[in-house]
C-alpha positions in Angstrom: 4.3 -22.6 -14.8 2.7 -19.2 -15.1 -1.0 -18.2 -15.0 -2.5 -14.8 -15.9 -5.2 -13.8 -13.4 -7.6 -11.2 -14.6 -9.4 -9.6 -11.6 -11.2 -6.3 -11.0 -11.0 -6.4 -7.2 -7.5 -6.1 -5.7 -6.0 -4.2 -2.7 -6.6 -1.5 -1.8 -10.1 -2.6 -2.6 -11.9 -3.9 0.5 -14.9 -6.0 1.0 -15.6 -9.7 0.2 -14.9 -9.5 -3.5 -11.1 -9.2 -3.1 -10.5 -12.0 -0.6 -10.8 -15.1 -2.9 -8.1 -14.3 -5.4 -5.9 -12.4 -3.0 -5.6 -15.7 -1.0 -5.2 -17.9 -4.0 -2.3 -15.7 -5.2 -0.8 -15.8 -1.7 -0.5 -19.6 -1.9 -0.1 -20.5 -5.6 3.7 -20.5 -5.5 3.6 -23.3 -2.9 2.3 -25.5 -5.7 4.7 -24.5 -8.4 2.5 -21.9 -10.1 3.6 -18.3 -10.6 0.7 -15.8 -10.8 0.7 -12.7 -13.0 -2.1 -10.4 -11.9 -3.9 -8.1 -14.3 -5.9 -5.3 -12.6 -7.5 -2.0 -13.6 -5.6 1.2 -13.1 -7.3 3.8 -10.9 -10.4 1.7 -10.3 -13.3 3.3 -8.4 -13.6 0.9 -5.5 -16.5 1.5 -3.2 -14.6 0.2 -0.2 -11.0 0.7 0.7 -9.0 -1.5 3.1 -5.3 -0.9 3.0 -4.6 -3.6 5.6 -5.0 -6.2 2.9 -1.8 -5.1 1.1 0.1 -7.1 3.6 -1.3 -10.4 2.1 0.2 -9.7 -1.3 3.3 -11.9 -1.8 6.6 -10.2 -2.6 7.7 -9.8 -6.2 4.4 -10.6 -7.8 4.2 -9.2 -11.3 1.3 -6.9 -11.9 0.1 -5.5 -15.2 -2.7 -3.0 -15.5 -4.7 -0.9 -17.9 -6.8 2.2 -17.3 -10.6 1.7 -16.9 -13.5 3.9 -17.6 -16.0 3.7 -14.8 -19.5 5.0 -15.6 -20.4 4.6 -11.9 -18.1 7.4 -11.1 -20.1 9.8 -13.4 -23.4 8.6 -11.9 -22.1 9.0 -8.4 -21.4 12.7 -9.0 -25.0 13.2 -10.2 -26.5 11.5 -7.1 -27.0 13.0 -3.7 -24.0 12.2 -1.5 -26.1 9.9 0.8 -27.3 7.9 -2.2 -23.8 6.7 -3.2 -23.7 2.9 -2.9 -21.3 0.4 -1.4 -20.6 -2.8 -3.1 -23.5 -5.2 -3.1 -26.3 -2.6 -2.9 -29.1 -1.6 -5.1 -31.1 1.4 -3.9 -34.4 0.0 -2.5 -36.6 3.1 -3.1 -34.8 5.2 -5.7 -36.2 8.5 -6.9 -37.1 9.2 -10.5 -33.5 10.0 -11.5 -32.2 6.9 -9.6 -34.7 4.7 -11.5 -33.6 6.2 -14.8 -29.9 5.5 -14.0 -30.7 2.0 -13.0 -32.7 1.3 -16.2 -29.8 2.7 -18.3 -27.2 0.7 -16.3 -29.3 -2.5 -16.5 -30.0 -2.4 -20.3 -27.0 -0.6 -21.8 -24.1 -1.7 -19.6 -24.3 -5.5 -20.3 -23.1 -7.5 -18.6 -22.1 -4.7 -16.2 -20.7 -1.2 -15.8 -17.1 -2.5 -16.4 -17.9 -3.4 -20.0 -15.8 -0.6 -21.3 -12.7 -2.3 -19.9 -13.3 -5.4 -22.2 -11.9 -4.2 -25.6 -8.9 -2.2 -24.3 -8.0 -5.2 -22.1 -8.3 -7.7 -25.0 -6.0 -5.5 -27.2 -3.5 -4.9 -24.3 -3.4 -8.6 -23.2 -3.1 -10.1 -26.7 0.1 -8.1 -27.1 1.3 -9.2 -23.7 0.6 -12.8 -24.4 2.5 -12.7 -27.6 5.5 -11.4 -25.8 5.3 -13.5 -22.6 4.8 -17.2 -21.9 1.6 -17.8 -20.1 0.3 -21.4 -19.5 -3.3 -20.6 -18.4 -5.7 -17.6 -18.1 -8.1 -17.1 -15.2 -10.9 -14.6 -15.0 -13.0 -14.0 -11.9 -16.4 -12.4 -11.7 -18.4 -10.5 -10.8 -17.9 -8.2 -12.6 -18.7 -10.8 -15.3 -17.4 -8.5 -18.0 -14.0 -10.0 -17.2 -15.1 -13.4 -18.4 -15.7 -11.8 -21.9 -12.0 -10.8 -21.8 -11.1 -14.4 -21.1 -13.5 -15.7 -23.8 -11.8 -13.5 -26.5 -8.3 -14.3 -25.4 -9.0 -18.0 -25.4 -10.4 -17.6 -29.0 -7.4 -15.7 -30.3 -4.5 -17.4 -28.5 -5.8 -20.9 -27.7 -4.4 -20.6 -24.2 -6.4 -22.7 -21.7 -8.9 -20.6 -19.8 -10.6 -21.0 -16.4 -13.7 -18.9 -15.6 -14.3 -18.4 -11.9 -17.8 -17.5 -10.6 -17.6 -16.0 -7.1 -21.3 -15.2 -7.5 -23.8 -16.4 -10.1 -24.5 -14.3 -13.2 -28.2 -14.5 -14.2 -29.1 -16.2 -10.9 -27.4 -13.6 -8.6 -29.5 -12.4 -5.8 -30.3 -8.9 -7.2 -30.9 -10.0 -10.9 -34.6 -10.3 -10.3 -34.7 -6.6 -9.2 -33.0 -5.2 -12.3 -35.4 -3.4 -14.7 -34.3 -5.5 -17.7 -36.0 -5.6 -21.1 -36.6 -9.1 -22.5 -33.8 -8.4 -25.1 -31.4 -7.5 -22.3 -32.3 -10.6 -20.3 -31.7 -12.8 -23.4 -28.3 -11.1 -24.0 -27.2 -11.9 -20.4 -28.2 -15.5 -20.7 -26.5 -15.8 -24.1 -23.2 -14.3 -22.8 -23.4 -16.5 -19.7 -23.8 -19.6 -21.9 -20.9 -18.7 -24.2 -18.6 -18.3 -21.2 -19.7 -21.6 -19.7 -19.4 -23.5 -23.0 -16.0 -22.2 -24.0 -14.1 -22.2 -20.7 -11.8 -25.1 -20.2 -12.9 -25.2 -16.6 -15.5 -23.3 -14.6 -15.0 -22.7 -10.9 -18.0 -22.1 -8.6 -18.3 -21.6 -4.8 -21.1 -24.0 -4.1 -23.0 -27.2 -5.1 -26.2 -25.4 -6.1 -24.4 -23.2 -8.5 -22.7 -26.3 -10.0 -26.1 -27.9 -10.4 -27.5 -24.8 -12.1 -24.6 -24.7 -14.6 -24.4 -28.4 -15.2 -26.9 -28.4 -18.1 -24.5 -26.1 -20.0 -21.1 -27.4 -19.1 -19.6 -30.6 -17.6 -16.4 -28.9 -16.6 -17.7 -27.4 -13.4 -15.6 -27.6 -10.2 -16.6 -26.5 -6.7 -13.9 -24.6 -4.8 -15.6 -22.8 -1.9 -14.4 -19.6 -0.3 -12.4 -20.1 2.9 -10.5 -18.7 5.8 -6.9 -17.9 6.3 -5.0 -18.1 9.5 -1.7 -17.1 11.0 -1.0 -19.2 14.1 1.6 -16.8 15.4 -1.0 -14.0 15.5 -3.4 -16.3 17.5 -0.9 -17.1 20.3 -2.4 -14.4 22.5 -5.9 -15.4 23.5 -8.7 -12.9 23.0 -11.2 -12.4 25.8 -14.8 -13.0 25.0 -17.2 -10.1 25.3 -18.7 -9.9 28.8 -22.2 -9.1 27.4 -24.3 -11.5 25.4 -23.1 -10.2 22.0 -24.6 -11.3 18.7 -22.5 -10.0 15.9 -23.3 -9.7 12.2 -20.3 -8.9 9.9 -20.7 -7.6 6.4 -23.1 -5.7 4.2 -26.7 -6.0 5.2 -28.9 -5.0 2.3 -32.7 -5.0 2.0 -32.9 -8.6 0.9 -30.6 -9.7 3.7 -32.6 -7.8 6.4 -33.4 -10.5 8.9 -36.9 -9.2 9.9 -37.8 -12.2 12.0 -34.6 -11.7 14.0 -35.6 -8.2 15.0 -39.1 -9.4 15.8 -37.7 -12.3 17.9 -35.4 -9.9 19.7 -38.3 -7.5 20.4 -40.4 -10.3 21.9 -37.5 -11.6 24.1 -36.7 -8.1 25.4 -40.4 -7.6 26.3 -40.6 -11.0 28.0 -37.3 -11.0 29.9 -35.7 -7.9 31.5 -32.5 -9.8 32.3 -32.1 -10.7 28.6 -32.6 -7.0 27.7 -29.9 -6.0 30.1 -27.4 -8.6 28.8 -27.9 -8.6 25.0 -25.9 -6.4 22.6 -26.3 -6.7 18.8 -23.1 -5.6 17.0 -23.5 -4.7 13.3 -20.2 -4.5 11.5 -20.6 -3.0 8.0 -22.9 -0.9 5.9 -26.7 -1.2 6.6 -29.5 -0.6 4.1 -32.2 1.9 5.0 -34.7 -0.9 5.6 -32.3 -2.4 8.2 -32.0 1.0 9.9 -35.8 1.2 10.1 -36.0 -2.2 11.6 -33.5 -1.6 14.3 -35.0 1.8 15.1 -37.9 -0.1 16.7 -35.6 -1.7 19.2 -34.0 0.0 22.3 -30.9 1.9 21.3 -29.1 0.4 24.3 -28.9 -3.0 22.7 -27.7 -1.9 19.2 -24.0 -1.2 18.4 -23.6 0.0 14.9 -19.9 -0.2 14.2 -19.8 0.4 10.5 -17.0 -0.7 8.2 -13.7 -1.8 9.7 -10.5 -3.3 8.3 -10.3 -7.0 7.7 -7.9 -7.4 10.6 -10.4 -5.7 13.0 -13.2 -7.9 11.7 -11.3 -11.0 12.9 -11.1 -9.5 16.4 -14.8 -8.9 16.5 -15.4 -12.5 15.4 -13.2 -14.0 18.1 -14.7 -11.8 20.9 -18.4 -12.3 20.1 -20.5 -14.7 22.0 -22.6 -15.6 18.9 -22.1 -14.9 15.2 -25.2 -14.0 13.2 -25.4 -14.9 9.5 -28.4 -13.8 7.4 -28.9 -15.2 3.9 -30.7 -13.0 1.3 -34.4 -13.8 1.2 -34.5 -14.2 -2.6 -35.5 -16.9 -5.1 -31.8 -18.0 -5.3 -31.3 -18.2 -1.5 -30.6 -22.0 -1.6 -27.3 -21.5 -3.4 -26.1 -18.5 -1.4 -23.0 -19.1 0.7 -21.6 -15.8 2.0 -17.9 -15.6 2.3 -18.1 -14.7 5.9 -19.3 -18.2 6.9 -15.7 -19.6 6.5 -14.1 -16.9 8.7 -16.9 -17.5 11.2 -15.8 -21.1 11.3 -12.3 -20.1 12.1 -13.5 -18.0 15.0 -15.0 -21.2 16.5 -18.0 -19.3 18.1 -21.6 -20.5 17.8 -23.2 -19.5 14.4 -26.8 -18.5 14.3 -28.0 -18.5 10.6 -31.2 -17.5 9.0 -31.9 -19.0 5.6 -33.2 -22.1 3.8 -32.7 -25.4 5.7 -32.1 -27.3 2.4 -29.4 -24.8 1.1 -25.7 -25.0 0.7 -25.1 -23.0 3.9 -27.2 -25.4 6.0 -25.1 -28.3 4.7 -21.8 -26.6 5.7 -23.1 -25.8 9.2 -24.2 -29.5 9.6 -21.0 -31.0 8.3 -18.9 -28.7 10.6 -21.1 -28.9 13.7 -20.7 -25.1 13.9 -24.1 -23.7 14.4 -27.9 -23.7 13.7 -30.0 -22.5 10.8 -33.6 -21.3 11.1 -35.8 -20.7 8.1 -37.0 -17.2 7.0 -40.5 -17.7 8.6 -39.7 -19.6 11.7 -39.9 -16.9 14.3 -40.8 -19.1 17.3 -38.0 -21.5 16.5 -35.6 -18.5 16.2 -36.7 -17.2 19.6 -36.1 -20.6 21.2 -32.6 -20.8 19.6 -31.6 -17.3 20.8 -32.8 -18.1 24.3 -31.0 -21.4 24.3 -27.8 -19.7 23.4 -28.5 -17.0 26.0 -29.0 -19.7 28.7 -25.7 -21.4 27.8 -24.1 -18.0 28.0 -25.5 -17.4 31.5 -24.2 -20.8 32.7 -20.8 -20.4 31.1 -21.4 -23.2 28.6 -21.7 -21.2 25.3 -19.2 -23.0 23.1 -19.1 -25.3 20.1 -16.9 -28.3 19.1 -16.6 -27.7 15.4 -15.2 -30.4 13.1 -13.9 -30.7 9.5 -13.1 -27.0 9.1 -9.5 -27.5 7.8 -10.8 -28.3 4.4 -11.8 -24.6 4.1 -8.3 -23.3 4.8 -7.2 -21.1 1.9 -4.0 -23.1 1.4 -6.0 -26.4 1.0 -8.4 -24.7 -1.4 -5.4 -23.4 -3.4 -4.1 -27.0 -3.7 -7.4 -27.9 -5.4 -7.1 -24.9 -7.7 -3.5 -25.9 -8.6 -4.7 -29.4 -9.6 -7.3 -28.0 -12.0 -4.8 -25.5 -13.5 -2.2 -28.3 -14.1 -4.9 -30.6 -15.5 -6.1 -28.2 -18.2 -2.5 -27.2 -19.2 
């Protein structure tokens, strides 16, 4: 059985967007499914991580088509420091930046990869006539790729699965886009067409499933997950000697955990020993608002590491005393499950999360006994939790006994995917 997987993100692309389907492709053959991967030629990826190439199985068939990237043109017109990484909207753009954003929001619908849709449809229709494919899968964002799947399903009749790694009109930054009413309506119309016509829709959490359920009854939750190689974990990694609290991943303006910085400030003022022991490690790109927040804290407690390879990320997770996870403080926060939570679970270090207590993330933490979540406005509760973790660190008792994490292993998740593929065939 063969499936055609249409994805924008693929190694050497780095960041969170590439992980999900790279890992599915890694394990699909174990379930009797041969993947064929369609990717853009010479894509302008904002983050590069060549270490991910090692996860690509041998002899996988790739097909590709050139892509026109308007973002490339825009980036040349912007000041160098204004170029963005994946997942960022400039928080305080200048006049030119606001103009670019308005054009991008209203003329590049559903996103800036829309110019890849028509060439891909033409190219893939020919490919599908000449090659036997049993199912088509598209993954977004960018949600332009779902429109490729929609067209191919309509012309070939081949079953189609639409995978939403993030929401479309409910994505965390949608409310920030300067969209006209007409543009908003177009987004909602296209989203509805995709959901109604796909033979199956994959989502990463229960809240997204609930939000889509009024449009489609073919919604399946397959979360993101973690991957492991037991041979590589034979050598134990020594924990940091300092009381390290590590955040891994992009931290944009909406994800800036203001109460965390405030709680830290108070604890440092109140306890000199805590000040001497604590180190905050920030792995990944930081928005300017985050930089402003941490500038108010002593430089001695902040370690800004920047972007590192995925392999290096795993080492930081295993060494850290505590892993920090901040959910975007946006209207859709309840449904946000960042991909990093699952790799945090694998590290088996205490997780300190900031986000809604009734959200999908809170449910995962509860079911796995892997950490604590504090709401966006609960500063005193956050202070207490940080100090409790610190006290456990001082007495040598900072550990967790996590449970039920095997369900999130990438191979087990791929087994769920394989069942859905075979069912729609």
